[in-house]
C-alpha positions in Angstrom: 31.4 -26.3 -13.3 28.6 -24.9 -11.2 30.5 -23.8 -8.3 29.0 -24.1 -4.5 29.7 -21.3 -2.2 28.9 -21.5 1.4 26.9 -18.6 2.6 28.9 -17.3 5.5 32.1 -17.0 2.7 29.5 -14.9 0.3 31.0 -11.6 0.3 34.7 -12.2 -1.1 33.7 -15.1 -3.0 31.1 -13.5 -5.1 33.3 -10.2 -6.0 35.8 -12.7 -7.4 33.3 -14.5 -9.5 31.6 -11.6 -10.6 33.7 -8.7 -10.7 31.7 -6.5 -12.9 28.3 -7.4 -10.8 28.2 -4.7 -8.5 27.8 -1.6 -10.8 24.6 -0.6 -12.4 24.4 -1.9 -15.7 25.4 -4.8 -17.3 28.4 -6.9 -16.6 31.4 -7.5 -18.6 30.0 -11.4 -18.4 27.0 -10.8 -20.6 25.9 -8.8 -23.7 23.8 -5.6 -22.6 21.4 -6.9 -25.4 18.6 -9.9 -24.5 20.5 -13.0 -25.1 18.7 -16.2 -26.4 18.3 -19.7 -24.6 15.6 -22.6 -24.5 13.1 -23.2 -22.2 10.9 -26.6 -21.7 12.3 -26.9 -25.4 11.0 -23.5 -27.0 13.5 -21.0 -27.5 13.2 -18.0 -25.2 14.7 -14.3 -25.4 15.1 -12.6 -22.3 16.9 -10.3 -20.0 20.6 -10.8 -19.7 20.7 -10.9 -15.5 23.6 -11.0 -13.3 23.3 -12.1 -9.8 23.4 -15.2 -7.3 21.4 -17.9 -6.3 20.9 -19.0 -2.6 20.0 -22.6 -1.9 19.8 -23.3 1.8 22.8 -21.8 2.6 25.3 -22.1 -0.7 25.3 -19.2 -3.1 26.0 -19.6 -6.9 26.8 -17.2 -9.1 24.4 -16.4 -12.1 24.9 -14.9 -15.6 22.4 -14.8 -18.4 18.4 -14.8 -19.2 16.5 -16.4 -16.1 13.6 -17.8 -18.3 11.4 -19.2 -15.0 11.6 -15.8 -13.1 10.0 -14.2 -16.6 7.8 -16.8 -16.8 6.4 -16.7 -13.2 5.9 -12.9 -13.5 4.3 -13.5 -16.7 1.7 -16.0 -15.2 0.7 -14.1 -12.2 0.0 -11.0 -14.7 -1.9 -13.0 -16.8 -4.3 -14.3 -13.4 -4.6 -11.2 -12.5 -5.8 -9.7 -15.6 -8.3 -12.3 -15.8 -9.7 -11.4 -12.7 -9.8 -7.5 -13.3 -11.8 -8.7 -16.7 -14.5 -10.4 -14.4 -14.6 -8.1 -11.9 -15.1 -5.1 -13.8 -18.1 -7.2 -15.1 -19.5 -7.5 -12.0 -18.9 -4.2 -10.7 -20.5 -2.6 -14.0 -23.9 -4.4 -12.5 -23.7 -1.8 -9.1 -25.1 1.4 -9.6 -23.1 4.7 -9.3 -20.4 2.6 -9.8 -18.3 4.6 -13.0 -14.9 5.1 -12.4 -14.1 8.8 -11.6 -10.6 8.4 -13.1 -12.0 7.3 -16.7 -12.8 10.9 -17.9 -9.5 13.0 -17.9 -10.8 15.6 -20.7 -13.4 18.3 -20.9 -14.5 21.6 -19.6 -11.9 22.7 -16.4 -14.2 22.4 -13.3 -13.0 23.0 -9.4 -15.6 21.6 -6.5 -15.2 22.7 -2.9 -16.9 21.0 0.5 -18.8 23.1 3.0 -17.3 22.9 6.5 -19.6 21.3 9.2 -19.9 23.5 11.6 -18.5 21.3 14.6 -15.3 21.2 12.9 -12.8 24.5 13.0 -10.6 25.1 10.0 -6.9 24.2 10.9 -5.1 27.3 12.5 -2.2 25.6 11.4 -2.1 25.5 7.4 -4.8 27.4 4.5 -4.9 26.3 1.1 -5.7 27.9 -2.0 -6.9 26.6 -5.4 -6.9 28.5 -8.6 -8.1 27.8 -11.9 -9.0 29.8 -15.1 -8.5 33.1 -12.7 -10.8 32.1 -10.2 -9.3 31.5 -6.5 -11.1 28.7 -4.2 -10.3 28.1 -0.5 -11.2 24.9 0.2 -11.1 24.4 4.1 -8.1 22.5 5.6 -9.3 20.9 8.6 -6.4 19.4 11.4 -6.9 16.3 13.9 -4.5 15.9 17.1 -2.6 12.9 17.4 -4.3 10.2 19.3 -2.1 7.5 20.7 0.4 9.2 23.3 3.7 7.9 21.9 2.8 9.0 18.5 6.3 11.2 17.4 3.6 13.3 15.3 1.9 15.7 16.7 -1.4 16.2 14.1 -2.2 15.7 10.7 -3.9 18.2 8.4 -5.8 17.7 5.6 -7.7 19.4 2.6 -9.8 17.5 -0.1 -11.5 19.0 -3.2 -12.6 17.5 -6.7 -11.2 19.1 -10.3 -10.7 18.5 -13.7 -8.3 20.6 -15.8 -5.0 22.4 -14.7 -5.0 24.0 -11.1 -2.3 25.9 -9.4 -2.4 24.9 -5.4 -0.8 27.2 -2.8 -0.4 25.8 0.8 0.1 28.5 3.3 1.8 28.0 7.0 -0.1 29.9 9.2 2.8 29.1 12.3 6.2 30.7 12.4 9.0 28.1 11.1 12.2 27.3 9.9 11.2 26.2 6.4 13.5 27.7 3.6 11.7 25.2 1.0 9.1 22.7 0.4 8.5 19.7 -1.7 5.5 17.3 -2.3 5.7 13.4 -2.0 5.3 11.1 -3.7 7.9 11.8 -6.0 6.4 9.8 -8.7 3.7 12.7 -9.3 6.5 14.6 -10.6 5.0 17.7 -8.9 7.4 20.7 -9.3 7.2 23.2 -6.2 7.9 26.8 -5.4 8.4 28.4 -2.1 8.4 31.7 -1.2 7.7 33.4 2.5 5.9 30.5 3.8 3.7 29.5 1.1 4.4 26.3 -1.4 3.0 26.4 -4.7 2.5 24.1 -7.3 0.5 23.2 -10.3 -1.5 19.9 -11.0 -3.0 18.7 -14.0 -4.6 15.3 -12.5 -6.1 13.9 -9.5 -3.5 12.6 -6.9 -3.2 12.1 -3.2 -0.3 14.0 -1.5 1.8 15.0 1.0 3.0 18.8 1.3 6.3 19.2 3.5 8.0 22.2 4.3 11.9 21.8 4.5 14.5 21.4 6.5 11.9 19.1 8.5 11.8 19.7 12.4 13.2 16.1 13.5 13.4 12.4 12.4 9.6 12.6 11.4 7.2 15.3 9.7 6.2 16.6 13.1 2.9 18.5 11.7 2.1 16.7 8.0 0.1 18.5 5.8 -2.1 16.3 2.9 -4.0 17.3 -0.1 -6.8 15.2 -1.5 -6.9 16.1 -4.8 -10.2 13.9 -6.4 -11.2 13.4 -9.5 -15.0 14.7 -10.2 -17.3 12.5 -9.4 -19.0 11.1 -12.5 -22.5 9.5 -10.9 -23.9 11.1 -7.9 -26.8 9.0 -6.4 -30.4 11.1 -6.0 -31.5 11.7 -2.5 -34.9 10.2 -3.8 -33.3 7.1 -5.1 -35.0 4.5 -2.4 -32.1 2.2 -2.7 -29.9 5.4 -1.3 -29.0 6.2 2.0 -28.0 9.5 1.7 -26.1 12.1 3.6 -26.1 15.5 2.4 -23.5 18.3 3.9 -23.4 18.9 7.2 -23.0 16.6 10.6 -24.6 13.0 11.3 -24.4 11.3 14.4 -25.7 7.7 13.1 -23.5 5.5 15.5 -21.9 2.2 15.4 -22.6 -0.8 13.4 -24.9 0.6 11.4 -26.5 -2.5 8.9 -25.5 -2.6 5.4 -28.3 -4.3 2.7 -28.3 -5.9 -0.7 -28.5 -3.8 -3.6 -28.1 -0.6 -1.3 -26.0 2.6 -2.0 -24.3 4.7 1.3 -23.4 7.7 -0.2 -21.7 10.7 1.4 -21.6 13.9 -0.2 -18.9 16.5 0.0 -19.6 18.4 3.0 -21.1 15.6 5.1 -19.7 14.3 8.3 -20.7 11.4 9.4 -20.0 9.7 13.1 -20.9 6.6 12.3 -19.7 2.6 11.3 -20.8 0.4 8.7 -21.4 -3.5 9.1 -22.3 -5.8 6.0 -22.6 -9.7 6.9 -23.9 -11.9 4.1 -24.4 -9.2 1.5 -24.4 -8.6 -2.0 -24.1 -5.8 -4.3 -23.6 -3.1 -1.9 -21.4 0.5 -2.8 -20.4 3.2 -0.5 -19.0 6.5 -1.9 -18.7 10.0 -1.9 -16.8 13.0 -1.0 -17.7 12.6 2.7 -16.1 11.9 5.9 -16.5 9.0 8.3 -15.2 10.1 11.9 -14.2 7.5 14.4 -13.4 10.0 17.1 -16.7 9.4 19.1 -15.7 5.7 19.2 -12.2 6.3 20.8 -11.5 5.7 24.2 -8.3 7.1 25.0 -7.1 3.6 25.8 -5.1 1.0 23.4 -7.1 -2.1 24.9 -10.5 -0.5 24.8 -9.9 0.7 21.6 -9.4 -3.2 20.5 -12.8 -3.9 21.4 -14.5 -1.3 19.2 -15.9 -1.6 15.3 -14.3 -0.7 12.5 -15.6 2.3 9.7 -16.6 -0.8 7.1 -16.6 -4.2 8.1 -17.9 -6.6 5.7 -17.4 -10.2 6.2 -19.3 -13.5 6.5 -20.6 -14.2 9.9 -21.2 -12.7 13.5 -19.7 -14.9 15.5 -16.2 -16.6 15.5 -13.2 -15.5 13.7 -14.5 -13.3 10.6 -11.4 -13.7 8.4 -11.2 -17.5 9.0 -14.9 -18.0 7.9 -14.8 -15.5 5.2 -11.5 -17.1 3.5 -13.4 -20.3 3.0 -16.4 -19.1 2.4 -16.6 -15.1 1.2 -20.9 -15.0 1.1 -20.6 -11.5 0.6 -19.7 -10.1 -2.9 -19.9 -7.5 -5.3 -18.6 -4.5 -2.9 -17.4 -1.0 -4.1 -15.8 1.7 -1.5 -15.2 5.0 -3.2 -14.1 8.2 -2.7 -14.5 8.6 1.1 -12.0 10.2 3.7 -12.0 8.1 6.8 -10.3 9.6 10.0 -9.8 8.7 13.6 -10.5 5.5 13.7 -9.9 3.3 16.8 -10.1 0.1 15.1 -9.3 -0.8 11.6 -10.6 1.1 8.6 -11.8 -0.9 5.9 -12.1 -4.6 6.1 -14.4 -6.0 3.2 -13.7 -10.0 3.3 -16.3 -10.0 0.1 -15.3 -11.7 -3.6 -15.4 -9.2 -6.5 -14.8 -6.1 -4.5 -12.8 -2.2 -5.2 -11.6 -0.2 -2.7 -11.0 2.9 -4.8 -9.7 6.7 -3.5 -10.1 6.2 0.4 -8.3 8.3 2.3 -7.8 7.4 5.8 -5.9 8.8 8.8 -5.7 6.8 12.2 -3.4 6.8 15.1 -3.7 3.8 17.1 -2.3 0.3 16.9 -5.0 -2.1 15.6 -6.1 0.7 13.1 -5.3 -1.0 10.0 -5.7 0.4 6.4 -7.4 -2.0 3.8 -8.1 -5.9 4.0 -10.0 -6.9 0.8 -11.1 -10.6 0.3 -10.6 -12.6 -2.8 -11.1 -11.1 -6.4 -10.5 -7.8 -5.2 -9.3 -4.3 -6.3 -7.4 -1.8 -4.3 -6.2 1.3 -5.9 -5.6 5.0 -5.7 -5.8 5.0 -2.1 -3.9 7.1 0.3 -3.5 5.3 3.7 -1.8 7.0 6.9 -2.3 4.5 10.1 -0.1 3.2 13.1 -1.1 -0.9 11.9 -0.8 -2.7 8.8 -1.6 -0.6 5.6 -2.3 -2.9 2.9 -2.7 -6.4 3.8 -2.3 -9.2 0.8 -4.2 -11.9 2.4 -6.6 -13.5 0.1 -5.6 -14.3 -3.7 -6.6 -13.0 -6.9 -5.8 -9.5 -6.0 -4.5 -6.4 -7.6 -3.3 -3.5 -5.3 -1.9 -0.7 -7.4 -1.1 3.4 -7.6 -1.6 3.5 -3.9 0.2 6.0 -1.7 1.3 4.8 1.6 2.5 6.8 5.2 3.3 4.3 7.6 3.3 5.2 11.2 5.4 3.6 14.1 3.5 0.2 14.1 2.3 -2.3 11.4 3.8 -2.3 8.0 3.1 -1.1 4.5 2.6 -4.7 2.9 1.6 -7.1 5.2 1.7 -10.8 3.7 0.8 -12.9 6.4 -0.4 -12.6 10.0 -1.1 -16.4 10.7 -3.1 -17.0 7.5 -4.4 -20.4 7.7 -5.7 -21.2 4.3 -4.0 -21.6 1.2 -3.7 -18.4 -1.1 -2.3 -17.4 -4.5 -1.9 -14.5 -7.3 -1.2 -11.2 -6.3 -0.1 -8.3 -8.1 1.3 -5.3 -6.4 2.0 -2.2 -8.4 3.0 1.3 -9.0 2.7 2.1 -5.0 4.6 4.7 -3.1 5.8 4.6 -0.1 6.2 8.2 1.1 7.0 7.5 4.8 7.7 4.6 7.1 8.0 6.0 10.9 9.1 2.4 12.2 12.0 2.2 14.7 12.0 0.1 17.8 10.2 -2.7 17.4 12.6 -6.1 15.7 9.2 -7.6 13.9 8.9 -5.1 11.5 9.4 -3.9 7.8 8.3 -2.5 4.8 7.5 -5.9 3.8 6.6 -8.1 6.4 4.9 -11.3 7.3 4.2 -12.7 10.7 3.3 -16.2 9.1 2.5 -19.1 11.6 -0.5 -20.5 10.1 -1.2 -23.5 7.8 -1.5 -21.9 4.4 0.6 -22.1 1.6 0.9 -18.5 0.1 2.1 -18.0 -3.1 2.6 -16.1 -6.4 3.0 -12.5 -5.5 4.2 -10.1 -7.9 5.5 -6.7 -6.6 6.4 -3.8 -9.6 7.7 -0.5 -9.7 7.2 0.2 -5.9 8.8 3.6 -4.6 9.8 3.6 -1.0 11.0 6.9 -0.3 11.7 7.9 3.3 12.7 4.7 5.4 15.3 4.0 7.9 14.3 1.0 10.0 14.4 -2.5 8.0 13.2 -3.5 4.1 12.4 -6.7 3.9 11.1 -8.9 7.3 9.7 -12.1 6.1 9.1 -14.7 8.3 7.7 -18.0 8.8 7.6 -18.5 12.5 6.2 -19.7 15.9 3.9 -17.3 17.5 1.7 -16.7 20.7 -1.2 -16.1 18.4 -1.6 -19.6 16.8 -1.7 -22.8 17.9 1.1 -24.9 16.4 -1.1 -28.3 16.3 -2.7 -27.0 13.4 0.3 -27.2 11.7 2.8 -24.6 9.7 2.6 -23.5 6.4 5.3 -21.9 3.6 6.0 -19.0 1.0 6.7 -19.4 -2.6 7.2 -18.0 -5.9 7.6 -14.5 -4.7 8.9 -11.7 -7.3 10.0 -8.1 -6.4 10.5 -6.2 -9.5 11.7 -2.7 -9.9 11.8 -1.4 -6.4 13.6 1.1 -5.2 14.5 2.2 -1.8 17.0 4.3 0.3 20.9 2.7 0.5 21.0 -0.4 2.8 23.4 1.4 5.3 20.5 3.8 5.7 18.4 1.2 7.5 19.2 0.2 11.0 18.2 -3.4 10.9 19.4 -6.0 8.3 16.6 -7.5 6.1 15.7 -10.8 6.7 14.0 -14.0 5.1 13.3 -16.6 8.0 11.8 -19.8 8.7 10.9 -23.0 10.2 12.6 -25.8 8.3 13.0 -26.3 4.9 9.4 -27.3 4.3 8.3 -24.3 6.1 10.0 -21.3 5.0 10.5 -19.6 1.5 11.1 -20.9 -1.6 11.5 -19.3 -5.1 11.6 -15.8 -4.2 13.3 -13.1 -6.5 14.8 -9.7 -6.4 15.3 -8.3 -9.7 16.0 -4.8 -10.5 15.9 -4.0 -7.0 17.9 -0.5 -6.5 19.0 0.6 -3.1 20.2 4.3 -3.3 22.5 4.2 -6.1 23.2 0.2 -6.2 21.1 -2.4 -8.1 21.5 -5.3 -5.9 23.1 -8.7 -7.0 23.9 -10.4 -3.7 22.4 -10.8 -0.8 25.1 -9.3 0.9 25.0 -5.8 -1.1 21.0 -5.3 0.7 21.9 -6.4 3.9 19.7 -9.8 3.8 20.2 -12.3 6.1 18.5 -16.0 4.6 17.7 -18.6 7.1 20.1 -21.4 5.9 17.8 -23.9 7.0 14.7 -22.5 5.5 15.6 -20.7 2.0 15.9 -22.3 -1.5 15.8 -20.7 -5.0 16.8 -17.2 -3.7 17.9 -15.2 -6.6 19.5 -11.6 -6.3 19.2 -10.1 -10.2 20.2 -7.2 -11.9 19.4 -6.6 -15.7 21.2 -3.7 -17.8 18.1 -1.8 -17.7 18.3 -1.4 -13.3 17.8 2.0 -12.2 16.5 3.3 -15.4 13.6 3.0 -17.6 12.5 -0.2 -19.0 
């Protein structure tokens, strides 16, 4: 007999119905081994889950395989894998497009870059890198926080490229109360040694890291120190290539909105410091790459409202009038774009908006301070990988489908969200695979519309088929989920409202629910304009694997959420 439980009585009822569910591991009601059922007439062997399903205010205990959940995840993965195959074929036609991460063997080598005369070395940190008995001192830079109410004071970073084992030492140049250090993300598995103000550790593979001295001096890391340990460049353009816009070491003041052209490569060599921005309208076969820096400080007015009028660093779109996002979603006339390896600092507006089809954004590092300085949004059929995003607006925008977002590191400042699923998107969009991403800090603390996973959806679009897997959230304390279909002042309701469906959050780790200031929410307008078929599978908050909405401190709109499942399998919290 199916049990129907009113939502407001969920806590006590589920404890009675699922006595073994709250512990990590398999419940008494299910065998720890895979079990067999039948799905659409076909034998199905799947993971025995336990948990709860929620439908418009009613809760139903679940136990056993959930074939529909596993099938949906497989369909999304198959679709985005096919896209990646097609994208690789397009990218292979671009010059200088070899994947620097693809080669991991060969003679050890370390490359550092010269400091431009205009950029002083940091007075806060110093970096030393040793390989094969030789020491090198890559420059460490520091830029002060720009927005008046940023709780951080500055950010420092050092960048180099290497292959083979190295030892890194980061030394503080100010007296601190530190007694130890750590390196994030934790998934990098970096072990540290601290002595007399110096943090030392070994690296064998490229990574974008945060080096943190402990204990930190407040609720946020006041003086972050970042390390961009890049792979060696495999294909360096020739400055004599007539299709290459080449910037060598030194300062280049090119100004805003430099036009991109079809079949063009823009290359910023290591040590190049470029004050400028690029715009591409209806462009094809474009490469923007290198180990140089794009600096947007020359555009920063010091005023939030005025900065919203400034151009973004890299802006590839369809037209020069109206709403470029709306136009490009329905007619992405730019295509085959690669953005690779650059460091972007002090942009007063967005960092990378590449509204083109067949787009790759790889190993781009960005540090920004202002609201409206977004991280990355790419068009349909896109790959966003190996990037480091530290901004005060949305870091990774997941708007246009057939997209993969993987192996990125996010440090979210006070505003925006690490993962933004919609901001009034008006077009239907589907198939997003987001996996192996690390959120190392989330500094949100005072805006009730924020969360790690966020949607402000007042648009008419039906957004569906999102698969989040192996998402690691290390330091967050405000809100985990803020997913909404809503009325808001930035959208004309006469255009109609949309919905979300078929979302899977699987193998997500986060701090305990009790650590978050605000509850998580899934809200909608009504049963047709809300959330349907959403699965939280093997989501671990602290030491607890979730099997109920109450355990996640998750509030579900009883009028606008249906087929919401919270499930845990026997491997939740451990290796599969």
